[in-house]
C-alpha positions in Angstrom: -48.2 -167.2 16.1 -46.4 -165.0 18.6 -43.8 -166.5 20.9 -46.1 -166.0 23.9 -49.0 -167.7 22.1 -46.8 -170.5 21.0 -45.6 -171.0 24.6 -49.2 -171.0 25.9 -50.2 -173.5 23.1 -47.2 -175.7 24.1 -48.3 -175.7 27.7 -45.2 -173.8 28.9 -47.3 -170.8 30.1 -50.7 -171.1 31.6 -53.3 -169.1 29.8 -54.8 -166.2 31.7 -57.8 -167.2 33.6 -60.8 -164.9 33.3 -64.3 -165.5 34.4 -66.5 -166.2 31.4 -69.7 -165.1 33.1 -69.8 -161.7 34.7 -72.6 -162.8 37.0 -70.1 -165.3 38.5 -67.8 -162.5 39.3 -70.7 -160.6 41.0 -71.5 -163.7 43.1 -67.8 -164.0 44.1 -67.6 -160.3 45.0 -70.8 -160.5 47.1 -69.5 -163.6 48.8 -66.4 -161.8 49.7 -68.5 -158.9 51.1 -70.5 -161.4 53.2 -67.3 -162.9 54.6 -65.8 -159.5 55.4 -69.1 -158.5 57.1 -69.2 -161.7 59.1 -65.6 -161.2 60.1 -66.3 -157.7 61.3 -69.4 -158.7 63.2 -67.5 -161.5 64.8 -64.6 -159.2 65.8 -66.8 -156.3 67.0 -69.8 -158.0 68.6 -69.3 -161.7 69.3 -65.7 -161.7 70.6 -66.3 -158.9 73.2 -69.6 -160.4 74.3 -68.1 -163.8 74.8 -65.0 -162.5 76.6 -67.2 -160.6 79.0 -69.4 -163.6 79.6 -66.5 -165.8 80.6 -66.9 -168.2 77.7 -63.5 -167.3 76.2 -62.5 -171.0 76.1 -65.4 -171.9 73.9 -64.7 -168.9 71.6 -61.0 -169.9 71.1 -61.5 -173.6 71.0 -64.8 -173.9 69.0 -66.1 -170.8 67.4 -62.9 -169.2 66.1 -61.7 -172.4 64.3 -65.1 -172.9 62.7 -65.2 -169.3 61.4 -61.6 -169.7 60.1 -62.6 -172.9 58.3 -65.6 -171.3 56.7 -63.4 -168.4 55.5 -60.9 -170.8 54.0 -63.7 -172.8 52.2 -65.0 -169.6 50.7 -61.6 -168.6 49.5 -60.9 -172.0 48.0 -64.3 -171.9 46.3 -63.7 -168.6 44.6 -60.1 -169.6 43.7 -61.4 -172.8 41.9 -63.8 -170.7 39.9 -60.9 -168.4 38.8 -62.5 -165.5 40.6 -60.0 -164.8 43.4 -58.1 -161.6 43.3 
């Protein structure tokens, strides 16, 4: 057994985490695309519309934190699956 393999076996080095099912990687990649698309839509459409309507307080106090929370949840979900890059 090589020194690296012995260290992994002894728990001194964490083994490399790879997705076992390629479809899970595809799901994670698509989820990231959805999040990026939503972020772009929010930045280019929702924010300017809300700012022009005078509802800027609602945007900064309610909508933005909810969107940030959703993005964090998605990131944590993909990280737990070992799919984060």
